[in-house]
TITORDREN-588964 format. One line per field, with one value per residue (C-alpha): residue number from 1; residue in one letter; x, y, z. Coordinates in steps of 0.2 Angstrom, whole numbers. Example, Ala and Ser with C-alpha at 12.3 -4.5 7.8 and 13.67 -1.06 7.14 Angstrom:
<pts>
k <- 1:2
r <- a:s
east <- 62:68
north <- -22:-5
up <- 39:36
</pts>
This chain:
<pts>
k <- 1:2:3:4:5:6:7:8:9:10:11:12:13:14:15:16:17:18:19:20:21:22:23:24:25:26:27:28:29:30:31:32:33:34:35:36:37:38:39:40:41:42:43:44:45:46:47:48:49:50:51:52:53:54:55:56:57:58:59:60:61:62:63:64:65:66:67:68:69:70:71:72:73:74:75:76:77:78:79:80:81:82:83:84:85:86:87:88:89:90:91:92:93:94:95:96:97:98:99:100:101:102:103:104:105:106:107:108:109:110:111:112:113:114:115:116:117:118:119:120:121:122:123:124:125:126:127:128:129:130:131:132:133:134:135:136:137:138:139:140:141:142:143:144:145:146:147:148:149:150:151:152:153:154:155:156:157:158:159:160:161:162:163:164:165:166:167:168:169:170:171:172:173:174:175:176:177:178:179:180:181:182:183:184:185:186:187:188:189:190:191:192:193:194:195:196:197:198:199:200:201:202:203:204:205:206:207:208:209:210:211:212:213:214:215:216:217:218:219:220:221:222:223:224:225:226:227:228:229:230:231:232:233:234:235:236:237:238:239:240:241:242:243:244:245:246:247:248:249:250:251:252:253:254:255:256:257:258:259:260:261:262:263:264:265:266:267:268:269:270:271:272:273:274:275:276:277:278:279:280:281:282:283:284:285:286:287:288:289:290:291:292:293:294:295:296:297:298:299:300:301:302:303:304:305:306:307:308:309:310:311:312:313:314:315:316:317:318:319:320:321:322:323:324:325:326:327:328:329:330:331:332:333:334:335:336:337:338:339:340:341:342:343:344:345:346:347:348:349:350:351:352:353:354:355:356:357:358:359:360:361:362:363:364:365:366:367:368:369:370:371:372:373:374:375:376:377:378:379:380:381:382:383:384:385:386:387:388:389:390:391:392:393:394:395:396:397:398:399:400:401:402:403:404:405:406:407:408:409:410:411:412:413:414:415:416:417:418:419:420:421:422:423:424:425:426:427:428:429:430:431:432:433:434:435:436:437:438:439:440:441:442:443:444:445:446:447:448:449:450:451:452:453:454:455:456:457:458:459:460:461:462:463:464:465:466:467:468:469:470:471:472:473:474:475:476:477:478:479:480:481:482:483:484:485:486:487:488:489:490:491:492:493:494:495:496:497:498:499:500:501:502:503:504:505:506:507:508:509:510:511:512:513:514:515:516:517:518:519:520:521:522:523:524:525:526:527:528:529:530:531:532:533:534:535:536:537:538:539:540:541:542:543:544:545:546:547:548:549:550:551:552:553:554:555:556:557:558:559:560:561:562:563:564:565:566:567:568
r <- m:q:s:e:t:k:q:c:q:n:c:y:n:e:f:t:i:e:p:e:d:f:n:f:y:e:k:i:k:v:p:s:p:t:f:c:p:e:c:r:f:q:r:r:i:t:f:r:n:e:r:k:l:f:r:n:v:n:a:r:t:g:e:k:i:l:s:i:y:p:l:e:s:g:s:t:v:y:t:d:e:d:f:r:s:d:v:w:d:p:m:d:y:g:i:d:y:d:f:s:r:p:f:f:g:q:f:a:g:l:m:k:k:v:p:r:p:t:r:n:y:t:v:g:t:l:v:n:s:e:y:s:a:n:c:d:y:l:k:n:c:y:l:w:f:n:a:l:r:g:e:d:c:a:y:g:n:g:g:n:q:t:k:n:c:y:d:i:s:h:c:e:s:i:e:r:c:y:g:a:f:w:l:k:n:c:n:r:a:h:f:c:s:q:c:v:d:s:f:e:i:w:f:c:k:d:c:l:g:c:n:n:c:f:g:c:m:n:l:r:n:k:k:y:h:i:f:n:k:p:h:t:k:e:e:y:e:e:k:i:a:g:m:k:l:n:s:w:e:g:i:k:e:a:k:k:l:a:h:g:f:w:l:k:n:p:n:k:y:h:q:g:m:k:n:a:n:s:t:g:a:y:v:t:n:s:k:n:v:k:y:g:y:l:v:r:e:s:e:d:c:k:y:v:q:y:f:m:a:p:p:n:k:n:c:y:d:f:t:i:w:g:e:n:n:q:f:g:y:e:d:m:c:c:g:l:g:t:f:n:l:k:f:s:i:e:c:w:p:s:v:r:d:s:e:y:c:v:f:c:q:n:c:s:n:i:f:a:c:a:g:l:k:n:k:s:y:c:i:f:n:k:q:y:a:k:e:e:y:e:a:l:v:f:k:i:k:k:h:m:d:d:m:p:y:i:d:k:k:g:r:v:y:k:y:g:e:f:i:p:a:e:f:s:f:l:t:y:n:q:s:l:a:y:d:q:f:p:l:s:k:e:q:a:i:e:s:g:y:t:w:t:d:p:t:p:q:e:y:q:i:t:i:k:g:e:n:l:p:h:f:i:e:e:v:k:d:s:i:l:d:e:i:i:s:c:t:k:c:k:k:a:f:r:i:i:k:q:e:l:d:f:l:r:r:e:k:i:p:l:p:r:y:c:v:d:c:r:h:f:d:r:i:s:q:r:l:p:s:k:l:w:h:r:k:c:m:k:s:g:c:q:n:e:f:e:t:s:y:a:p:d:r:p:e:i:v:y:c:e:s:c:y:a:r:e:v:a
east <- 275:263:265:268:266:278:279:292:306:311:293:282:272:268:274:274:286:280:282:294:303:306:311:324:330:332:344:357:356:348:335:318:322:314:315:300:308:307:315:329:333:334:346:357:358:364:381:379:385:379:386:394:414:422:439:449:466:476:481:496:505:492:488:473:463:442:433:416:419:420:434:425:419:433:435:452:454:469:467:462:478:486:472:471:492:504:510:500:492:475:481:491:473:469:462:456:438:430:417:413:406:392:398:393:401:418:413:412:429:439:430:435:453:454:459:445:446:441:431:430:435:445:464:465:449:445:453:455:439:444:428:418:415:411:412:422:428:425:433:433:417:411:402:399:394:389:393:401:409:404:414:411:396:393:381:373:371:367:373:378:386:382:390:389:376:374:361:354:349:349:351:357:366:359:371:370:354:351:339:334:326:327:330:338:347:341:349:345:330:329:319:311:308:306:308:318:323:322:331:328:315:308:295:291:286:286:289:297:303:299:307:306:293:287:277:271:265:263:268:275:287:277:286:283:271:266:257:254:246:254:261:269:289:287:272:283:299:289:279:294:303:291:292:309:316:334:327:324:306:305:309:299:284:287:289:272:263:270:269:251:248:257:242:231:235:238:251:254:252:271:285:294:295:299:296:287:280:289:282:290:296:307:308:315:320:317:310:301:307:296:296:311:316:326:332:338:340:338:328:322:324:314:316:333:335:347:354:356:371:368:365:358:350:343:344:337:337:349:354:366:376:376:387:381:378:371:362:367:355:357:372:374:385:392:396:407:403:400:391:383:386:378:378:392:397:408:413:419:426:423:419:409:403:407:397:398:412:417:427:436:442:444:440:429:425:428:417:417:432:436:449:453:463:464:458:449:446:448:436:441:456:463:469:464:463:445:439:444:435:421:419:424:411:396:401:401:383:376:384:375:362:364:374:365:367:356:353:348:333:329:332:339:354:355:363:354:353:363:374:365:366:372:390:389:404:391:376:359:357:376:369:356:343:340:337:326:317:317:318:319:335:322:315:331:340:324:324:342:352:366:364:377:372:379:394:393:394:414:413:409:393:397:381:362:354:340:351:359:356:337:343:357:365:367:379:397:412:414:400:415:423:406:401:383:368:355:336:330:343:356:371:386:388:399:397:412:417:412:394:394:399:384:371:377:376:360:353:346:347:359:352:350:350:364:367:362:343:344:345:330:322:326:320:306:295:301:290:294:300:285:270:252:234:223:211:213:206:198:177:173:186:189:206:219:237:251:257:273:258:251:231:232:246:235:240:231:234:231:231:240:229:220:237:239:222:228:246:249
north <- 145:158:169:186:202:217:234:238:252:256:258:256:244:229:211:192:181:162:149:144:159:158:140:146:160:149:136:149:159:177:187:192:205:222:226:220:208:222:234:220:217:234:237:223:226:247:240:231:239:226:235:250:255:270:277:275:272:258:263:252:257:275:267:271:257:255:249:247:260:276:288:299:285:285:264:259:247:236:227:209:201:213:209:191:192:191:206:215:210:210:207:224:234:224:235:233:233:250:247:266:265:258:243:248:265:254:242:254:262:246:243:259:255:238:237:228:222:235:222:209:193:178:181:171:168:181:184:201:207:221:231:218:214:203:188:174:162:176:180:189:200:218:228:211:210:197:183:164:157:168:168:183:192:213:225:211:205:189:179:160:150:162:163:179:187:205:214:202:198:182:172:153:141:152:158:170:177:199:210:194:192:175:164:145:132:147:151:163:171:190:201:188:184:167:155:139:125:138:145:155:164:185:193:176:175:159:148:131:119:132:135:149:157:175:188:170:165:151:139:122:112:123:129:141:151:168:173:157:154:140:144:133:136:146:156:161:166:175:185:187:195:206:213:221:216:222:240:249:254:235:231:246:241:220:226:235:222:207:216:220:202:195:205:196:179:173:173:158:169:161:165:146:129:115:119:111:120:138:154:172:177:169:153:137:120:123:116:124:141:155:172:169:182:175:161:141:124:131:122:128:143:160:180:175:186:181:165:159:150:131:124:133:126:133:152:167:187:181:189:186:169:155:140:130:142:132:142:158:174:192:191:197:193:177:161:145:134:147:139:146:165:180:196:198:205:198:183:168:154:142:156:146:151:168:185:204:201:209:202:185:171:152:158:151:159:177:190:210:207:213:205:191:176:157:163:156:166:184:198:216:209:203:184:177:161:149:154:170:173:164:175:192:190:184:203:211:206:211:227:232:227:238:253:251:261:275:281:300:293:285:269:257:245:231:212:205:219:220:235:251:259:274:265:259:264:267:280:274:278:270:254:238:245:259:244:237:249:268:284:301:310:319:301:294:308:310:290:292:286:297:304:304:319:313:322:334:323:322:319:327:319:316:309:310:288:295:299:282:271:262:245:236:233:250:254:256:251:268:268:260:279:289:293:293:300:290:296:293:302:309:300:296:278:269:251:241:229:215:220:227:210:202:213:211:192:191:205:216:236:246:251:270:269:269:254:260:263:247:241:249:246:227:224:237:223:211:210:217:204:211:196:201:191:187:177:170:180:164:167:156:149:155:149:162:166:175:182:196:202:217:221:236:229:227:207:193:182:164:150:135:124:137:140:123:123:135:134:125
up <- 523:519:503:508:498:499:494:482:492:474:463:477:471:479:473:482:488:487:499:485:485:504:500:490:503:516:506:501:518:514:517:508:494:496:477:467:452:439:449:454:436:431:445:440:423:424:428:410:395:380:365:366:362:370:371:385:394:398:418:418:399:398:380:371:370:367:383:386:402:396:402:414:424:434:433:430:414:408:391:394:391:404:417:412:415:428:428:443:459:464:484:484:482:497:513:529:533:542:555:555:537:528:517:499:500:505:489:476:482:480:464:457:464:454:440:427:407:394:382:395:382:385:378:363:357:346:326:318:329:339:339:348:364:379:367:366:350:337:319:307:319:321:332:337:356:370:359:359:342:328:311:299:308:312:320:335:352:360:345:348:336:319:305:291:300:303:312:323:341:352:340:339:325:311:294:282:291:291:303:315:331:343:329:331:319:302:285:276:286:283:293:304:319:333:318:321:308:295:279:263:271:273:285:294:314:324:309:313:298:282:267:253:263:263:276:286:303:313:300:303:289:274:258:245:254:253:271:271:256:245:228:217:216:199:207:222:215:202:217:227:211:209:227:222:237:232:234:250:242:241:260:269:259:263:281:281:274:284:300:296:290:308:318:309:316:334:345:356:372:378:364:367:363:371:390:405:418:411:412:403:385:374:384:375:378:397:416:430:424:432:425:413:397:383:390:383:391:411:425:441:439:443:438:427:412:394:400:384:385:394:404:419:436:452:451:454:449:439:423:407:400:408:406:422:436:450:464:459:466:460:448:432:416:428:420:416:433:446:462:476:468:474:471:460:439:429:440:429:428:441:458:472:490:485:489:484:469:454:439:449:443:449:468:482:498:494:499:495:482:465:453:464:454:460:479:494:509:506:510:503:492:512:514:530:538:538:554:552:537:543:559:549:537:551:557:541:535:553:550:536:546:559:545:530:514:511:494:490:486:504:500:510:507:520:517:502:492:477:473:471:453:457:462:439:431:418:415:413:394:391:401:395:407:392:383:393:404:392:403:397:405:414:422:424:436:444:448:457:441:431:411:399:384:366:361:346:328:326:307:289:283:264:261:265:270:260:246:243:228:231:221:229:210:212:224:219:227:232:245:257:259:260:280:282:291:298:292:310:321:309:317:306:301:287:274:279:265:271:276:258:250:261:254:236:241:248:237:250:248:262:275:280:300:312:318:336:325:318:334:341:327:326:348:345:342:357:371:387:402:413:413:412:418:404:396:379:365:358:354:370:378:396:398:408:409:413:397:392:379:389:387:377:363:346:346:346:360:361:375:372:366:356:349:344:334:323:317:300
</pts>
């Protein structure tokens, strides 16, 4: 089969479907996509609220609750305990399919009526972590999102097996880390990025097996280094003390110097380790993963993102989570043993041979269902015999092609398309899409998305961020009673006791930015999910590659072999 070039019906850019792609589509019996990979990713994550909580109401009891869905979304939410209990029956919402209307409009109506969990966690796995969501097995965690097995952590997302960590993103098996991104097996790694098996390091990037290092990059198995230069233990400790990293001015200067030093050192074109035949950014311990992004221990996957809970195999266009997904296509946040799951959202565990489903558990052979548990051969939450189910699904798919849904921008949705973004219960700037594909309000609305303007400030500021004590040792316990204004966006934030205890222990100054500004500052150095074709920047090298470093970025980018010769 030949490659085929198509024009994306969303962004109008051309994209290529390779023979291997056609083979996969044929294997799972779906048509080839009409959106390019980037637009498919963006569409999926408009349905994902990664790290925000809103005030809402339990539709069953009227109780006020915190939810990842805002009240104005019109979604029906139950507490997670109620949702996963037997106090309600999802089959009560069953409806007949209406062949006089397009499929997606009908399915959107069902999604709105059927309850969904308010914070999306496994009941019984959270201890003193009621302000966290999209998570399991947490203890004493606060505003800790998209996380698995964490203890005494706050203000982070994408953390697996973390303890005593604050303000981190996409890290695994770390302890006592702060302001970090994409770490694994690290302890006391502060303001670091892409480091493995390291401890007591500050402002380091792409270091492996290092300890007691500052501002270093590309080091392997080193200690007592500052900006990649060796020092004695006594020299190192004296110089670190002179930097006054316990002060806000000291941290600001250290960040400036470290990031400047990083720009003088080469980056490997692919930010990942221990891969075979894989491309993308932040892909680790994987085989045959193409165009991956934030992926760990996966195999034979393409266009997958945030796949950080292994293993996963034979998946295309799958975003978030894992733990044994196989033959998944165009899914968002599904896991725990899914197989042949397509066009679905938040289905876990063990959902198999199903399509267009949301929040279903332990089901097989269901189509266009919401909230079902332990069911088979259901369509729009109605039970059918096996033969009836198969015949009706065939008819519905044909109807989806004969009477497609057409949105207000003229985009056509037939069978094989993911759910249109306009049916998300989140506005664009409430969703993960805003993190990954930032748009202004005007750009979002022009593109057919919705938007929510920020609510007026509800808190009385008692101290400005710029007036906080400069040294952590100067901070008194009374700071816990203050309402602080962010020096960037002017929003209010507070310091919690466990955070203050951590900062004192690690000798890190109080933050001047709110949680959101710290998050965006942390991920600002993160590469995008897109790839560009480039040449190695090492003089004399002619190697070419696909990389997430855009041609206009300031970093030095080397091919694998040139980079390997540079690392110490």
